[in-house]
N, C-alpha and C positions, 0 to 999 in steps of 0.2 A: 563412560559416564551413564548413570542411570535415568531414570525419566524424572528427575528433579527440576525444579525452577533454575535457570541460569542466575537470576536475580532475586534475593529475598527479603532486601532492606527497604526496597519500595516496590509497589505495584506498577508493573509495566505491561504492554501491549503492542500491537502493530508493529513488530520489530523487522526493519528495513537495514539490511546486513550488506557490507561491502568491503572488498580488500583494499585498504589504503595503507600506503608506506610499511607493507610487511606485515601487517596485522587486521584483525578482524575487526571492524567498527560497527556497532549495532546502535541504530537510531529508531529508538521505539517512542510510543507517546507515554506520558507518566499519568496513571490513574490515581485518583483520590476519592474519599468519602464525603461528600458534602451534603448527604442526607437527601438530596433530589430524588423523589420517587421514579421508577423505572417507567419509560414509556416507550413507543415506537418511534419517537423522534430522536431519541437517544440523549435526552436532556441530562439524563444521570452521568453521562461521559463529559464532565465538565473540567477538563485538563487545562492547567495553566502555565506550563512550562514544559521544558525539554531537557533530559538529561542524555549524555552520550556515553555508551560503554565500549571497553575494547578487550579483547583477547588475542594473548601471542599465539595460540594455537586452539583448535576445535575443542579441545580436553582440558584447557586450562583453566586458570583462575580469570574471574571478570574484573575488570577495573572501572570503577565510576568515575568519570572525569568532572561530575558535577553539573550544575545548571548552564547549558548552553544558549538557550533562548528563553525569556520570559514573556507572558503575554503582555506586561507592562511595557515591554520595549518593542511592540509592534505597534506604530502609530494607527494604523487603518483598521485593528481588529477589536472586537468587542467581547469574545469569548470564544471558547471550545477549540484550543490547540490540539487538534485529532491527529490522525495517523501521519508520520512525516516521511519522507526519503532524502537521499544525498547523493551528491556527484562530485567529481573533480574535473578540471581544465586547467591546466597551465599554471598548475601550482595553488590555484586557488580552490577553496572548499565552498559549496554549494548547498543549502539545507533547503528543501521544499516542505512546505506545511499549509495545511488548511486551516481555516478560523471564519469564523462569522465577521462581518465587518458591520459598521455602525449600524445599519438597516438590517441585519439579521441575516443575510444573504452570505452564503457560502462562497468564499474565493480562495484561491490558492497563492500563497506569498514566497518570498525566496529571501534567504539571509545569506550572507556570507562570512568567510574566516580563511586565514591563513594557514589554519590547523585543520585536521579532521576531527579534533575533539572539540573545536570552538574555543571561546566563544564566538557567537555568530551575532553579525548587525543585520537587522533587518531591512530591507528596501522600505521606503516610505509607503509605497502604495502596493497591491496585490499586481500579480503577473496580468496585463491587459489580456483579455479575451479568456481567461479562465474562470471557473465555477466550480462548485459541488466539491469533493473531498478526495483524499486516497492518492496524493500523486505518487506515479512510480518514474523515476529518471532512468532511462537507458541509454548508453552510449555505445553506438555500433562499431563495428571494425574500422569502418571508413572516416570516424570522428564526429559523425553526425550524430547529436543527440535528439531524443524524444521525450515528452513529458505525456504520461498515459495518467488518466484521473476519472473519477465519478463513482458514486454511490447513490442507490436509490433509497426511498423513504427519508430518515432523517438528513442523509446526505444531499438531499434536494435534486438529484438528477432528473427524476420525473417530471420537474418543473421547467425543463429546460428542452422539451421535446421540439419549440417550434424554433430554438435557437435563441431565444429570448427568455428572462425569467416570467413565470407566469406563477403567480401565488396560487392558483388553483389547479395546478398541472396535475394530472392523474398517470397512474402507469396506463401502459396499454392494456387492452380487453384481451380476453385468454388467448382468442385465434389470432391475434397480431404478431408480429415480429418482438421477440423482448429487448429491452432496452440495452444497448451495449456500452461499453466504456469509451470515452473520447481520448483523442491522440492528436497533438502537433508535434512537429519539429520545433527544438529549441534553437534560438537564435546563438551565434558565436559567443555572445556575451554571457550565455546560459541564465540570463534573467528576463528575456523576451521570448515570446514565441514567433518563430520565423514563417510559419505558415497558418492557414486556417485550420480550426478544431474541426476534426471529422469523427463520425462514430464509426467504432469497430464493428464489423461485421461478424457474427459466431454462427457457423454452419454445422448442421448435423452431418450425419455418413453421406446422405444422399444429396448434398450440397444446399439443402433448404435451411433458411434461418429458423434458429431456435426459438420456439414461441414463447410468449409471455407465460402461458400456463405450465410450461415444463421447467417447474420449479427446482427439479434436482439436477440439471444442467445450465439453466440460464445465468446469465451474469445478475450479480446484485452489487457487489462492492470488491474492492481489495485488488485491484490489476497487478500483476507483477509480469514482468517480462525478461527472460534470459534467452541466450543464442547458445547451440550446440550443435554441431556438426551441420552448419549451414541452415538450421531451421531456428524459427524465432519459437518459444513457447510463450504463450500467455495463458499464467494460471490465475485463479481468482476464486471468491467466494461464494456460493450460491445463497449466501444469506440466512433467510427463514427456513432453509432446510439444513443449513449446517455443514455442508458437503465445501470441500477444497479440489478444484477440479482443475482440468487444463486441456488446451487447444494448441493447434498449431499452425503454422504458416510459413512461406517461403518469402514473405515481404513484412517488415515491421509493420506495416499500414492494413495488414490483412488482405482477403478476409482470413480467418481462422476457421481451422474445423477441429470441432469437439473429440476429444481424445478418450477421456476418461477420469476417474477421481484418483486423489492422492491422498485425501485425508478424509476419514470417518468422522462425525460430530464429536467434538471435545465437551470437555466439563464448561459449562457455562453458556453463552448464547453467539458471541461473534467467533468467525475464524478468519485470521489475518496472517499473512506469511511474508517472507521473500526467500529467495533463492540464490543462492553464490557457490563459486568455485573457491577453494582456497587450497594450495599447495596439492593440488589433483585430487582433491574429494569435491564432490557436490553436498552443499549442505543445506538444509531447510529450517529456517528459524520461523516459529508460529508462537501462539500463545493460548492459554485457556485459564478457568478461574479456579484451578486446584489449591493455591496458597491462599484463598480466602475462603475455601470451602464451598465454592460454586456462587458466590456472588458476581453477577454477570459483569460489573464496572470494575470489578479490582482483579486484575487478572496478571499472569506472571509469563515470562517469556521461557520457551523451550527447544531444544536443538534436536534434529534428526538428520540422518545420511540419506541421500537419495541417488539411485542409480539412473543412468539413461540406458536402457535394456534395448535398445536397436532406434533407428530412426522414429521419430514419433511417440516413443514408449518412456515413460517414466514411472519409477518404482520407489517408495520409502523404504530404506532397509531396517530402521529402527534408530532409537538414541544413539547419539556418537559415545 
């Protein structure tokens, strides 16, 4: 497959991909052009529904299963259905998604279905204890689920540094440790948190926390966790420097040690991805704005193959 968008009839972004029922299922956000001017808070990203897509094989055709969840069907949400993720347990499927509540604060909700493609029914309230954006669900080998989340700037993570929402909250100063993503264990019901929300520490090669001024390596948004060879890989976007990077740990709760870059800046602004194994191959789904000619909030999903080049080492091979 060449470096063409996987989906061209809609603008799609933030693709979370999983192997369910012998197929690849992709859960992206659905970009639309509302005419809202661009700003650093991301108001132009005004999505109002989710479509689910599937593929029988990595180089195969993509099926659009239609609207799986709409904003109008989420009782607690007011706007902005941003980057989602999905998980399964005991034959049920769970769609995790961020949205602003009625007070304009980002929370993370969950919706359920008996099919991976949906439609999904949203719970009446967001998941208690969650905030910010970009949920990533990870199921460990022992059956314990984890929910990673958080993004700064428009994602409001900088407003939660005290553990409570501060509308005037700011990023740390240059010499302070950078903000890290959040993580909590998922309850057995997959709809609640089973433990406290903690901040993941991301360290440099000397074991020191990455600093806020280290824009090429510090966390910004889009956490994704996968496991290989007993190691946990946390990959994420550096945001305003537009890199996709990764870190590793022997514990899903960290601390993680920075390892390197996966992706250079793409056409557009944001970089958001997922990594999955399918039939012996490791795949990375991501997005850029090539389909719209570079319009930052009108994006398209692309697919690359990656390899594990040894313990703690990842490398992008190229388009599938």
